[in-house]
Structures are given as structure tokens and as C-alpha cells.
C-alpha positions in Angstrom: 0.0 0.0 0.0 1.4 3.4 -1.0 1.8 5.7 1.9 3.9 8.3 3.7 6.9 6.6 5.4 9.5 7.3 8.1 12.0 9.7 6.6 14.9 8.2 8.6 14.2 4.7 7.3 13.8 6.0 3.8 17.2 7.7 4.0 18.8 4.5 5.1 17.4 2.8 2.0 18.8 5.7 -0.2 22.2 5.3 1.5 22.0 1.5 0.9 21.3 2.2 -2.8 24.4 4.4 -3.1 26.6 1.9 -1.3 25.3 -1.0 -3.4 25.6 0.7 -6.8 29.0 2.3 -6.2 30.5 -1.0 -4.9 31.5 -4.3 -6.6 28.8 -6.6 -5.3 27.2 -7.6 -8.6 25.2 -10.4 -6.9 23.4 -7.9 -4.6 22.7 -5.6 -7.6 21.2 -8.5 -9.6 19.1 -9.5 -6.6 17.8 -5.9 -6.2 16.4 -5.9 -9.8 13.0 -4.3 -10.3 11.7 -3.4 -13.7 9.4 -0.7 -12.3 7.6 0.6 -9.2 3.9 1.4 -9.5 1.9 3.8 -7.4 -1.9 4.2 -7.6 -2.6 7.7 -9.0 -5.0 8.5 -6.2 -2.3 7.9 -3.6 0.2 10.1 -5.3 -2.2 12.9 -6.0 -3.4 12.7 -2.3 0.2 12.8 -1.1 1.0 15.8 -3.4 -2.1 17.7 -2.3 -1.3 17.2 1.4 2.3 18.2 0.9 1.6 21.4 -1.0 -1.2 22.5 1.3 0.8 21.9 4.5 4.1 23.6 3.4 5.9 25.6 0.8 6.9 22.4 -1.1 6.9 22.9 -4.8 9.3 20.2 -6.0 8.9 16.5 -6.2 12.2 14.7 -5.9 12.4 11.0 -6.8 15.3 9.0 -5.2 16.4 5.4 -5.7 16.6 3.2 -2.7 17.2 -0.4 -1.7 14.9 -1.7 1.0 16.8 -2.4 4.3 15.8 -5.1 6.8 14.6 -2.3 9.2 12.3 -0.8 6.5 10.9 -4.2 5.5 10.2 -5.0 9.1 8.1 -1.9 9.6 6.3 -1.8 6.2 4.7 -5.1 5.0 5.2 -5.6 1.3 8.7 -4.1 1.2 11.2 -6.8 0.4 14.7 -6.3 1.9 17.4 -5.9 -0.7 15.0 -4.9 -3.6 15.3 -1.6 -5.5 12.6 1.0 -5.0 11.7 4.6 -5.5 11.0 7.3 -2.8 9.1 10.4 -3.6 10.2 13.4 -1.5 8.6 16.9 -1.3 11.1 19.7 -1.4 11.0 23.5 -1.1 12.3 25.8 -3.8 14.5 28.8 -2.9 16.1 29.6 0.4 14.0 27.5 2.8 13.6 23.8 2.6 10.5 22.6 4.4 10.2 19.3 6.3 10.3 16.7 3.7 7.5 14.2 3.4 8.5 10.8 2.0 6.2 8.6 0.0 6.8 4.9 -0.8 5.5 1.4 -0.8 4.5 1.2 -4.4 4.2 -2.2 -6.0 7.5 -3.7 -7.3 7.5 -5.2 -10.8 8.3 -8.0 -11.2 
């Protein structure tokens, strides 16, 4: 189920992606394979509406991540070691508002 997720856990997944894809562990990279990540349109538009009405967010940033064990333990459906995408709201200009993080799309395959 697509939903707003814990930003700290999301950042751990983003860091895991960076570590994995800048290293030499090709087995882990092959095991992380996902063709795509699908999010229901209603979930994304709801997330965007809530983020823009509650802050000065005007940018949607999409980051790659690899699910960690901690993330998978908290969010059913997340598979540790698999590639995913995180949607972040971000402010433009001088101030950067608190960032909401959206995830838990459906991994394909």
C-alpha cells in the first residue's frame, strides 16, 4: 500500500542504494532488480495535495533506494534488498520545508 513513510528509514534505503551501486557486489545488484515501481494515481495525488497545502513544497524529488531489513520489518510488502523509489517533497529557494517521503509502491516483477 502506497503511503507516507518514516524519513529516517527512507534515507537508510537511499544510502543502501548508493553503497550498493558504487560497490563491486554484482550479486546484490542483480538480486535488487526491479523493472518498475507502480503507485496508484489516487495515492500520489493525495500525497501531493497534502504536501503542498501543509508547506511551501513545490518540487517532487524521486530518489532510488534499496529496502533495508529495518524498513521491510516496519512496512509489510517491502522486500529487503529490492530496488525501489522514494518520492520526496522539497521546497524551492532559500528554505527547505520538512520533507514528506512517500513509498510502498508495487515492485514489478
